[in-house]
PDB file of N, CA, C and O in Angstrom, chain B, residues numbered from 101:
ATOM      1  N   MET B 101      94.764 109.639 -16.963  1.00  0.00           N
ATOM      2  CA  MET B 101      94.767 110.989 -16.453  1.00  0.00           C
ATOM      3  C   MET B 101      94.997 110.995 -14.930  1.00  0.00           C
ATOM      4  O   MET B 101      95.793 111.784 -14.422  1.00  0.00           O
ATOM      5  N   LEU B 102      94.290 110.107 -14.210  1.00  0.00           N
ATOM      6  CA  LEU B 102      94.478 110.067 -12.761  1.00  0.00           C
ATOM      7  C   LEU B 102      95.875 109.605 -12.380  1.00  0.00           C
ATOM      8  O   LEU B 102      96.467 110.110 -11.426  1.00  0.00           O
ATOM      9  N   CYS B 103      96.398 108.643 -13.128  1.00  0.00           N
ATOM     10  CA  CYS B 103      97.772 108.188 -12.852  1.00  0.00           C
ATOM     11  C   CYS B 103      98.766 109.324 -13.028  1.00  0.00           C
ATOM     12  O   CYS B 103      99.727 109.442 -12.268  1.00  0.00           O
ATOM     13  N   GLN B 104      98.535 110.142 -14.013  1.00  0.00           N
ATOM     14  CA  GLN B 104      99.427 111.285 -14.225  1.00  0.00           C
ATOM     15  C   GLN B 104      99.283 112.301 -13.099  1.00  0.00           C
ATOM     16  O   GLN B 104     100.272 112.887 -12.659  1.00  0.00           O
ATOM     17  N   ALA B 105      98.068 112.509 -12.636  1.00  0.00           N
ATOM     18  CA  ALA B 105      97.829 113.515 -11.605  1.00  0.00           C
ATOM     19  C   ALA B 105      98.303 113.051 -10.225  1.00  0.00           C
ATOM     20  O   ALA B 105      98.935 113.818  -9.499  1.00  0.00           O
ATOM     21  N   PHE B 106      98.001 111.804  -9.859  1.00  0.00           N
ATOM     22  CA  PHE B 106      98.296 111.319  -8.513  1.00  0.00           C
ATOM     23  C   PHE B 106      99.490 110.378  -8.443  1.00  0.00           C
ATOM     24  O   PHE B 106     100.065 110.179  -7.373  1.00  0.00           O
ATOM     25  N   GLY B 107      99.857 109.812  -9.555  1.00  0.00           N
ATOM     26  CA  GLY B 107     100.944 108.850  -9.588  1.00  0.00           C
ATOM     27  C   GLY B 107     100.406 107.427  -9.486  1.00  0.00           C
ATOM     28  O   GLY B 107      99.439 107.163  -8.771  1.00  0.00           O
ATOM     29  N   GLU B 108     101.037 106.537 -10.197  1.00  0.00           N
ATOM     30  CA  GLU B 108     100.584 105.145 -10.243  1.00  0.00           C
ATOM     31  C   GLU B 108     100.587 104.447  -8.878  1.00  0.00           C
ATOM     32  O   GLU B 108      99.664 103.685  -8.594  1.00  0.00           O
ATOM     33  N   PRO B 109     101.595 104.680  -8.021  1.00  0.00           N
ATOM     34  CA  PRO B 109     101.562 104.020  -6.700  1.00  0.00           C
ATOM     35  C   PRO B 109     100.308 104.383  -5.892  1.00  0.00           C
ATOM     36  O   PRO B 109      99.720 103.518  -5.242  1.00  0.00           O
ATOM     37  N   PHE B 110      99.903 105.636  -5.929  1.00  0.00           N
ATOM     38  CA  PHE B 110      98.697 106.035  -5.201  1.00  0.00           C
ATOM     39  C   PHE B 110      97.461 105.362  -5.783  1.00  0.00           C
ATOM     40  O   PHE B 110      96.614 104.883  -5.030  1.00  0.00           O
ATOM     41  N   ILE B 111      97.341 105.316  -7.094  1.00  0.00           N
ATOM     42  CA  ILE B 111      96.174 104.696  -7.739  1.00  0.00           C
ATOM     43  C   ILE B 111      96.120 103.210  -7.387  1.00  0.00           C
ATOM     44  O   ILE B 111      95.040 102.681  -7.124  1.00  0.00           O
ATOM     45  N   THR B 112      97.248 102.542  -7.379  1.00  0.00           N
ATOM     46  CA  THR B 112      97.306 101.122  -7.012  1.00  0.00           C
ATOM     47  C   THR B 112      96.859 100.932  -5.566  1.00  0.00           C
ATOM     48  O   THR B 112      96.067 100.035  -5.276  1.00  0.00           O
ATOM     49  N   TYR B 113      97.354 101.759  -4.665  1.00  0.00           N
ATOM     50  CA  TYR B 113      96.987 101.695  -3.251  1.00  0.00           C
ATOM     51  C   TYR B 113      95.491 101.964  -3.068  1.00  0.00           C
ATOM     52  O   TYR B 113      94.817 101.216  -2.359  1.00  0.00           O
ATOM     53  N   PHE B 114      94.972 102.999  -3.683  1.00  0.00           N
ATOM     54  CA  PHE B 114      93.559 103.365  -3.572  1.00  0.00           C
ATOM     55  C   PHE B 114      92.669 102.249  -4.120  1.00  0.00           C
ATOM     56  O   PHE B 114      91.626 101.943  -3.541  1.00  0.00           O
ATOM     57  N   THR B 115      93.076 101.648  -5.225  1.00  0.00           N
ATOM     58  CA  THR B 115      92.313 100.548  -5.817  1.00  0.00           C
ATOM     59  C   THR B 115      92.240  99.367  -4.857  1.00  0.00           C
ATOM     60  O   THR B 115      91.179  98.760  -4.708  1.00  0.00           O
ATOM     61  N   ARG B 116      93.345  99.035  -4.207  1.00  0.00           N
ATOM     62  CA  ARG B 116      93.349  97.939  -3.225  1.00  0.00           C
ATOM     63  C   ARG B 116      92.419  98.236  -2.056  1.00  0.00           C
ATOM     64  O   ARG B 116      91.690  97.353  -1.603  1.00  0.00           O
ATOM     65  N   ILE B 117      92.437  99.453  -1.572  1.00  0.00           N
ATOM     66  CA  ILE B 117      91.562  99.838  -0.460  1.00  0.00           C
ATOM     67  C   ILE B 117      90.100  99.662  -0.856  1.00  0.00           C
ATOM     68  O   ILE B 117      89.316  99.103  -0.089  1.00  0.00           O
ATOM     69  N   LYS B 118      89.727 100.132  -2.042  1.00  0.00           N
ATOM     70  CA  LYS B 118      88.340 100.047  -2.488  1.00  0.00           C
ATOM     71  C   LYS B 118      87.930  98.609  -2.779  1.00  0.00           C
ATOM     72  O   LYS B 118      86.777  98.249  -2.543  1.00  0.00           O
ATOM     73  N   GLN B 119      88.830  97.782  -3.279  1.00  0.00           N
ATOM     74  CA  GLN B 119      88.508  96.373  -3.502  1.00  0.00           C
ATOM     75  C   GLN B 119      88.262  95.673  -2.168  1.00  0.00           C
ATOM     76  O   GLN B 119      87.341  94.864  -2.055  1.00  0.00           O
ATOM     77  N   SER B 120      89.071  95.975  -1.166  1.00  0.00           N
ATOM     78  CA  SER B 120      88.884  95.406   0.160  1.00  0.00           C
ATOM     79  C   SER B 120      87.555  95.855   0.748  1.00  0.00           C
ATOM     80  O   SER B 120      86.835  95.058   1.351  1.00  0.00           O
ATOM     81  N   GLU B 121      87.238  97.110   0.576  1.00  0.00           N
ATOM     82  CA  GLU B 121      85.962  97.640   1.051  1.00  0.00           C
ATOM     83  C   GLU B 121      84.790  96.912   0.394  1.00  0.00           C
ATOM     84  O   GLU B 121      83.822  96.563   1.070  1.00  0.00           O
ATOM     85  N   GLN B 122      84.867  96.685  -0.897  1.00  0.00           N
ATOM     86  CA  GLN B 122      83.806  95.986  -1.624  1.00  0.00           C
ATOM     87  C   GLN B 122      83.658  94.552  -1.123  1.00  0.00           C
ATOM     88  O   GLN B 122      82.537  94.066  -0.974  1.00  0.00           O
ATOM     89  N   GLN B 123      84.757  93.876  -0.866  1.00  0.00           N
ATOM     90  CA  GLN B 123      84.703  92.508  -0.351  1.00  0.00           C
ATOM     91  C   GLN B 123      84.052  92.463   1.026  1.00  0.00           C
ATOM     92  O   GLN B 123      83.226  91.590   1.291  1.00  0.00           O
ATOM     93  N   ARG B 124      84.417  93.397   1.907  1.00  0.00           N
ATOM     94  CA  ARG B 124      83.811  93.443   3.237  1.00  0.00           C
ATOM     95  C   ARG B 124      82.317  93.716   3.143  1.00  0.00           C
ATOM     96  O   ARG B 124      81.531  93.142   3.896  1.00  0.00           O
ATOM     97  N   PHE B 125      81.924  94.588   2.226  1.00  0.00           N
ATOM     98  CA  PHE B 125      80.515  94.891   2.034  1.00  0.00           C
ATOM     99  C   PHE B 125      79.751  93.655   1.570  1.00  0.00           C
ATOM    100  O   PHE B 125      78.675  93.357   2.088  1.00  0.00           O
ATOM    101  N   GLU B 126      80.303  92.940   0.600  1.00  0.00           N
ATOM    102  CA  GLU B 126      79.643  91.742   0.069  1.00  0.00           C
ATOM    103  C   GLU B 126      79.516  90.649   1.121  1.00  0.00           C
ATOM    104  O   GLU B 126      78.562  89.871   1.081  1.00  0.00           O
ATOM    105  N   GLN B 127      80.449  90.572   2.055  1.00  0.00           N
ATOM    106  CA  GLN B 127      80.441  89.542   3.085  1.00  0.00           C
ATOM    107  C   GLN B 127      79.628  89.939   4.321  1.00  0.00           C
ATOM    108  O   GLN B 127      79.357  89.098   5.178  1.00  0.00           O
ATOM    109  N   ALA B 128      79.245  91.188   4.416  1.00  0.00           N
ATOM    110  CA  ALA B 128      78.520  91.666   5.597  1.00  0.00           C
ATOM    111  C   ALA B 128      77.136  91.025   5.680  1.00  0.00           C
ATOM    112  O   ALA B 128      76.409  90.943   4.690  1.00  0.00           O
ATOM    113  N   ALA B 129      76.795  90.579   6.875  1.00  0.00           N
ATOM    114  CA  ALA B 129      75.467  90.001   7.097  1.00  0.00           C
ATOM    115  C   ALA B 129      74.407  91.086   7.010  1.00  0.00           C
ATOM    116  O   ALA B 129      73.334  90.868   6.448  1.00  0.00           O
ATOM    117  N   ASP B 130      74.705  92.252   7.562  1.00  0.00           N
ATOM    118  CA  ASP B 130      73.786  93.387   7.536  1.00  0.00           C
ATOM    119  C   ASP B 130      74.484  94.533   6.814  1.00  0.00           C
ATOM    120  O   ASP B 130      75.326  95.216   7.397  1.00  0.00           O
ATOM    121  N   ARG B 131      74.144  94.741   5.578  1.00  0.00           N
ATOM    122  CA  ARG B 131      74.840  95.739   4.757  1.00  0.00           C
ATOM    123  C   ARG B 131      74.554  97.161   5.204  1.00  0.00           C
ATOM    124  O   ARG B 131      75.410  98.035   5.065  1.00  0.00           O
ATOM    125  N   ASP B 132      73.370  97.406   5.735  1.00  0.00           N
ATOM    126  CA  ASP B 132      73.077  98.742   6.261  1.00  0.00           C
ATOM    127  C   ASP B 132      73.968  99.048   7.462  1.00  0.00           C
ATOM    128  O   ASP B 132      74.508 100.148   7.583  1.00  0.00           O
ATOM    129  N   GLU B 133      74.116  98.069   8.343  1.00  0.00           N
ATOM    130  CA  GLU B 133      74.988  98.245   9.510  1.00  0.00           C
ATOM    131  C   GLU B 133      76.437  98.431   9.071  1.00  0.00           C
ATOM    132  O   GLU B 133      77.166  99.232   9.656  1.00  0.00           O
ATOM    133  N   PHE B 134      76.851  97.701   8.055  1.00  0.00           N
ATOM    134  CA  PHE B 134      78.203  97.863   7.523  1.00  0.00           C
ATOM    135  C   PHE B 134      78.424  99.305   7.083  1.00  0.00           C
ATOM    136  O   PHE B 134      79.442  99.912   7.414  1.00  0.00           O
ATOM    137  N   GLN B 135      77.469  99.849   6.338  1.00  0.00           N
ATOM    138  CA  GLN B 135      77.615 101.220   5.844  1.00  0.00           C
ATOM    139  C   GLN B 135      77.630 102.227   6.988  1.00  0.00           C
ATOM    140  O   GLN B 135      78.411 103.178   6.964  1.00  0.00           O
ATOM    141  N   ARG B 136      76.784 102.029   7.977  1.00  0.00           N
ATOM    142  CA  ARG B 136      76.807 102.938   9.138  1.00  0.00           C
ATOM    143  C   ARG B 136      78.160 102.869   9.841  1.00  0.00           C
ATOM    144  O   ARG B 136      78.749 103.895  10.181  1.00  0.00           O
ATOM    145  N   ARG B 137      78.635 101.668  10.050  1.00  0.00           N
ATOM    146  CA  ARG B 137      79.911 101.480  10.753  1.00  0.00           C
ATOM    147  C   ARG B 137      81.087 102.009   9.921  1.00  0.00           C
ATOM    148  O   ARG B 137      81.987 102.661  10.449  1.00  0.00           O
ATOM    149  N   GLU B 138      81.067 101.723   8.634  1.00  0.00           N
ATOM    150  CA  GLU B 138      82.189 102.076   7.755  1.00  0.00           C
ATOM    151  C   GLU B 138      82.269 103.574   7.482  1.00  0.00           C
ATOM    152  O   GLU B 138      83.362 104.141   7.473  1.00  0.00           O
ATOM    153  N   TYR B 139      81.138 104.216   7.263  1.00  0.00           N
ATOM    154  CA  TYR B 139      81.155 105.597   6.789  1.00  0.00           C
ATOM    155  C   TYR B 139      80.763 106.614   7.850  1.00  0.00           C
ATOM    156  O   TYR B 139      81.345 107.698   7.895  1.00  0.00           O
ATOM    157  N   PHE B 140      79.799 106.300   8.701  1.00  0.00           N
ATOM    158  CA  PHE B 140      79.309 107.286   9.639  1.00  0.00           C
ATOM    159  C   PHE B 140      80.065 107.309  10.954  1.00  0.00           C
ATOM    160  O   PHE B 140      79.924 108.255  11.728  1.00  0.00           O
ATOM    161  N   SER B 141      80.855 106.298  11.219  1.00  0.00           N
ATOM    162  CA  SER B 141      81.622 106.288  12.473  1.00  0.00           C
ATOM    163  C   SER B 141      82.693 107.375  12.472  1.00  0.00           C
ATOM    164  O   SER B 141      83.208 107.741  13.528  1.00  0.00           O
ATOM    165  N   ARG B 142      83.020 107.877  11.325  1.00  0.00           N
ATOM    166  CA  ARG B 142      84.069 108.916  11.217  1.00  0.00           C
ATOM    167  C   ARG B 142      83.542 110.314  11.470  1.00  0.00           C
ATOM    168  O   ARG B 142      84.312 111.257  11.650  1.00  0.00           O
ATOM    169  N   ILE B 143      82.230 110.440  11.482  1.00  0.00           N
ATOM    170  CA  ILE B 143      81.623 111.772  11.634  1.00  0.00           C
ATOM    171  C   ILE B 143      81.378 112.059  13.096  1.00  0.00           C
ATOM    172  O   ILE B 143      80.873 113.129  13.438  1.00  0.00           O
TER     173      ILE B 143
END
């Protein structure tokens, strides 16, 4: 359904972004700091 709505190239791109995000989170020494830096720096 999402592939039909957004197109397969977008879903592939979004999946890569989220996989990279998950890897950075798993490798972070301080996961709370990672989340603050990753998500709250944009606000």
